[in-house]
SELO-297231 format. One line per 8 residues: their letters; for each residue x, y, z of C-alpha. Coordinates in steps of 0.001 Angstrom, whole numbers, always signed. Example, Ala and Ser with C-alpha at 12.3 -4.5 7.8 and 13.67 -1.06 7.14 Angstrom:
! SELO-297231
AS> +12300 -4500 +7800 | +13670 -1060 +7140;
This chain:
! SELO-297231
MADDYRQV> -100270 +4172 +122225 | -101337 +3279 +119146 | -99576 +5477 +117351 | -96156 +4235 +118689 | -96760 +1103 +117550 | -97894 +1680 +114196 | -96858 -686 +111817 | -93862 +524 +109820;
DPNDINYT> -93713 +1479 +105847 | -90609 +404 +104176 | -90853 +3446 +102446 | -90321 +5269 +105456 | -87110 +3760 +106203 | -84422 +6133 +106061 | -81031 +4080 +105231 | -77886 +5538 +106448;
TNTYGSSN> -74004 +4307 +106198 | -71185 +4714 +107797 | -68472 +5202 +105342 | -64952 +4799 +107103 | -62420 +7422 +105866 | -64737 +9859 +104547 | -64341 +13542 +105010 | -65697 +15773 +107612;
DTEDNSSE> -67391 +17911 +105162 | -69657 +13979 +104190 | -70399 +13814 +108151 | -71325 +17104 +108162 | -73886 +16674 +105288 | -74839 +13935 +106513 | -75606 +15067 +109570 | -77785 +18014 +108299;
EVEENTTN> -79776 +15406 +106368 | -80587 +13682 +109163 | -81759 +16377 +111092 | -83404 +17721 +108204 | -85316 +14271 +107831 | -86232 +14486 +111884 | -87789 +17197 +111738 | -89965 +16997 +108814;
EPLVEVKE> -90851 +13463 +109798 | -91647 +12339 +113227 | -89273 +9960 +114967 | -90037 +6360 +113993 | -88553 +3535 +115982 | -86706 +885 +113272 | -86303 -2309 +114374 | -82697 -4104 +113639;
EFVKPKKN> -84030 -6877 +111819 | -85056 -4238 +108887 | -81407 -2816 +108678 | -79607 -4943 +106034 | -75924 -3140 +105546 | -73890 -3318 +102731 | -70913 -4770 +104377 | -72664 -7968 +105250;
LLHKILFG> -73986 -8297 +101605 | -70193 -7974 +100141 | -69042 -10517 +102922 | -71634 -12848 +101358 | -70410 -12246 +98333 | -66481 -13003 +99289 | -67502 -16175 +100786 | -69487 -17448 +97798;
IVAFLLLL> -66629 -17102 +95860 | -64299 -18499 +97996 | -66627 -21403 +98486 | -66561 -22067 +94598 | -63065 -21827 +94413 | -62673 -24046 +96788 | -65069 -26611 +95186 | -63815 -26566 +91986;
LIIGGVLY> -60513 -27133 +93585 | -61305 -30472 +95026 | -63474 -31491 +91976 | -60695 -30714 +89837 | -58176 -33014 +92384 | -61597 -35911 +92293 | -61144 -36343 +88651 | -56865 -36179 +88644;
FTGFFDPK> -56746 -38822 +90894 | -59354 -41293 +89129 | -57391 -40743 +86291 | -59783 -38591 +83829 | -56740 -36643 +82788 | -54647 -39335 +81333 | -54348 -39840 +77688 | -57178 -42672 +76587;
EVKKVEIP> -55889 -46389 +75570 | -55882 -47305 +72136 | -57913 -50396 +72118 | -56636 -53047 +69317 | -58951 -54119 +67677 | -58492 -58102 +66260 | -59442 -58483 +63005 | -60424 -62070 +62690;
LVEQTVEK> -59053 -64025 +59942 | -60773 -65680 +57309 | -59770 -68701 +56036 | -59336 -68873 +52627 | -59770 -72294 +51169 | -57659 -73204 +47911 | -59109 -75636 +45231 | -56082 -77393 +43757;
VEAPENNY> -56634 -77596 +40002 | -55414 -80471 +38359 | -53465 -80036 +35125 | -54258 -82015 +32111 | -52001 -84630 +30902 | -50251 -83615 +28244 | -50457 -86324 +25182 | -47881 -84622 +22651;
KFDIKDIN> -45958 -87195 +21371 | -42512 -85888 +19930 | -41244 -87064 +16460 | -38050 -86262 +14505 | -39643 -85172 +11783 | -40997 -81963 +13112 | -37277 -80163 +13714 | -36473 -78083 +11855;
SKKLNEQL> -32841 -78517 +11185 | -31796 -75550 +9031 | -33256 -73517 +12071 | -31741 -75560 +14598 | -28354 -75406 +13065 | -28453 -71523 +12862 | -29218 -71118 +16581 | -26065 -73920 +16851;
AALTSKNL> -23916 -71492 +14709 | -25407 -68141 +16642 | -24062 -69878 +20178 | -21215 -71206 +19031 | -20184 -67564 +17446 | -21329 -65785 +20888 | -19304 -68399 +23010 | -16191 -67065 +20829;
NDEKIEEL> -16943 -63687 +21009 | -17409 -63888 +24226 | -13937 -65934 +25118 | -12254 -63437 +23297 | -13580 -60429 +24656 | -12564 -62481 +28133 | -8966 -62458 +26323 | -9139 -58846 +25162;
EKKDNEKR> -9484 -58020 +28607 | -7196 -60042 +30234 | -4163 -58503 +28897 | -5121 -54607 +28545 | -5226 -55757 +32734 | -2108 -57142 +32382 | -618 -54649 +29967 | -2122 -51624 +32894;
LIDEQKRK> -545 -53656 +35780 | +2619 -53587 +33731 | +2900 -50016 +32579 | +1837 -49335 +36200 | +4261 -50940 +37790 | +6841 -49580 +34997 | +5619 -45976 +35969 | +6376 -46665 +39699;
EDELLKKQ> +9713 -48139 +39195 | +10563 -44514 +36645 | +9500 -42511 +39667 | +11688 -44427 +41897 | +14526 -44605 +39845 | +13723 -40742 +39418 | +13716 -40328 +43107 | +16984 -42177 +43482;
EDELLNQR> +18670 -40105 +40494 | +17755 -36659 +42501 | +19036 -37796 +45560 | +22471 -38374 +44032 | +22510 -34824 +42610 | +21786 -33327 +45548 | +24071 -35562 +47621 | +26915 -34687 +44794;
SQLEQKKL> +26325 -30966 +44728 | +26216 -31281 +48768 | +29479 -33083 +48353 | +30830 -30611 +45711 | +29960 -27889 +47759 | +31650 -29358 +51122 | +35149 -30305 +48641 | +35138 -26449 +47931;
ELEREKIH> +35103 -25473 +51232 | +37504 -28016 +52345 | +39847 -26405 +49429 | +39378 -22826 +50850 | +40128 -23518 +54657 | +43005 -25846 +53078 | +44452 -22343 +50987 | +43064 -20624 +54251;
LETMKQQA> +45546 -22536 +56030 | +48323 -22280 +53921 | +48020 -18968 +53457 | +48439 -18786 +57418 | +51322 -21260 +57344 | +52787 -19074 +54803 | +52518 -15384 +56718 | +53527 -17667 +60228;
LQLKEELH> +57050 -18844 +58072 | +57289 -15615 +56677 | +57254 -13949 +60135 | +59320 -16239 +61882 | +61860 -15685 +59297 | +61862 -12498 +59621 | +61944 -12434 +63491 | +64986 -15062 +63033;
IENHDKST> +67123 -12767 +60365 | +66296 -9480 +63251 | +67197 -11907 +66473 | +70043 -13374 +64642 | +71189 -10210 +63697 | +70186 -8572 +66662 | +71824 -11747 +68507 | +75530 -11172 +66239;
ETISALDS> +75799 -7760 +66875 | +75341 -8614 +70984 | +77836 -11691 +70830 | +80733 -9354 +69402 | +79696 -6750 +71935 | +79800 -8968 +74265 | +83110 -10605 +72944 | +85016 -6949 +72094;
EKQKVIET> +84050 -6638 +75773 | +85179 -9666 +76979 | +88601 -9063 +75037 | +89046 -5999 +76379 | +88162 -7326 +80592 | +90460 -9697 +79678 | +93388 -7770 +78401 | +92848 -5228 +81484;
MNNTIPKK> +92819 -8353 +83397 | +96024 -9334 +81845 | +97441 -6036 +83115 | +96375 -5730 +86273 | +95637 -9320 +87245 | +98571 -12158 +87770 | +98084 -15284 +85649 | +97044 -17412 +88214;
ALEEKKEE> +94321 -15272 +89202 | +92688 -14552 +85790 | +92637 -18186 +85037 | +90391 -19030 +88171 | +88347 -15894 +87565 | +88205 -17249 +83528 | +86878 -20836 +85083 | +84385 -19168 +87184;
IVNNTEKA> +82414 -17165 +84329 | +82396 -20573 +82173 | +80636 -22036 +84641 | +78207 -19265 +85554 | +76964 -19288 +81796 | +76764 -22869 +81759 | +74701 -22883 +84459 | +72630 -20232 +83225;
KDNNGFLL> +72273 -21882 +80154 | +71635 -25034 +81431 | +69277 -24311 +84443 | +68724 -27657 +85575 | +68151 -29085 +81825 | +65416 -26845 +81212 | +64870 -23487 +79286 | +63189 -20767 +80275;
FINVAKVK> +60223 -18975 +78535 | +56931 -16600 +79105 | +54067 -17590 +76717 | +52780 -14386 +75885 | +49506 -15311 +73706 | +47722 -17981 +71466 | +46429 -17054 +68028 | +43366 -19243 +66751;
DVLYKKYL> +43463 -17679 +63538 | +45885 -14987 +61600 | +48277 -13157 +63371 | +48379 -9699 +62363 | +52166 -7316 +61846 | +50837 -4554 +63669 | +49548 -6942 +67107 | +53160 -8708 +66744;
DKIVAINS> +55070 -5252 +66401 | +53304 -4587 +69615 | +55040 -7292 +71194 | +58278 -6770 +69709 | +58437 -3191 +71020 | +58771 -4412 +74551 | +61444 -7210 +74005 | +62742 -8333 +70721;
NIKLCRDD> +63319 -11589 +72013 | +60607 -13782 +70826 | +59851 -17143 +69336 | +57247 -18023 +67044 | +56401 -22324 +67569 | +53203 -24146 +67286 | +51231 -25996 +70192 | +49679 -29737 +69747;
KNRIEIYY> +46351 -27935 +67403 | +48851 -26298 +65380 | +47434 -23006 +66851 | +50367 -20125 +66524 | +52501 -19339 +70154 | +54588 -16664 +71045 | +57169 -16870 +73672 | +59945 -14773 +74818;
GPFDNSED> +63421 -16139 +75305 | +64836 -18639 +76723 | +66135 -16720 +79871 | +69767 -17158 +81715 | +68000 -16667 +84782 | +64588 -16560 +86294 | +65038 -12334 +87730 | +64999 -11347 +84086;
RSKLLNKL> +62020 -13286 +82900 | +59856 -12305 +85768 | +60912 -8376 +85320 | +59737 -9105 +81590 | +56750 -11097 +82933 | +55571 -7942 +85045 | +56059 -5958 +81949 | +53659 -7664 +79979;
LENKFNEA> +51000 -7693 +82438 | +51980 -3524 +83212 | +50917 -3537 +79043 | +48001 -5778 +79448 | +49084 -8993 +78405 | +46892 -10626 +80977 | +47240 -14037 +79168 | +51277 -14401 +79356;
YELEFTQE> +52816 -16980 +82092 | +56224 -18534 +82814 | +56964 -22269 +81415 | +60078 -24077 +80801 | +60547 -26294 +77941 | +63370 -28930 +77580 | +65545 -28531 +74556 | +63544 -31473 +72741;
EFDKRCNY> +60135 -30176 +73525 | +61442 -26901 +72526 | +62728 -28393 +69029 | +59336 -29877 +68537 | +57815 -26762 +68687 | +59766 -23973 +68069 | +62315 -25833 +65300 | +60188 -27068 +62668;
């Protein structure tokens, strides 16, 4: 029994620690070492108070570090709130003023007496002459500067007036050149209008001659036919019936010419610029009974007419539309208006 309760020597204690997460080989080695120790040495009962695992030591170290950090944090907070980290105020040091005592020094009385004999008249006259000459020179310089300024102002004003006159002359020259250019353009337009007028008059004369020749031919043909009809009628119809027939023909012709006081026409086209002969020949090819007139704006107008009745006019208008004269239309003139437009 005494052997069982013998004192334990610390050197006889075999400290073993369990390592977590180790492999099976380490466990086997540790078990084998334990077995060897048990075989070599007798079993000794070890109290738990003598066993100090490393895990408790690690915990103590961690707790110590945490406590140290908390202590630093608390100390820092206390110092911050007490104003330890605030910038130091600069103390104003008041320097005491030192009173300065100034002693009044009394100037000694000048007992000098002025005497006229002491004056150097020659030197005084020289100084007075120098002063007067200097004043005169200053006045001359001022007058010269004043004259120079006046002259400069006059020259500047004259230069401005010259520039203004030159500018006005340039403007007048530009206006004159523009007027001359406009005058040339107007003369060209006038010449162009004169040529157009001459062309129109020439065409009108040609058409008038052609129409006159054709009208004389038709009149002579009608007269000859009329004479033949009268001769045949004289031979076949009694004299009384012939007179009635003649009156009826005269009334019909007067009715065709009068048509309630209006002349029947067809407006073929209005020519704004130049009337070309090719275009006029195209119109004459459809019907040669044309009239060249002018409207209120002095533009050339081409008419067919006058017509004896509305049927002939309608037929000719349809023919014009078939030939693509889409601007043609029917109209009536009084004799006065016809003379104003066409017989000028």
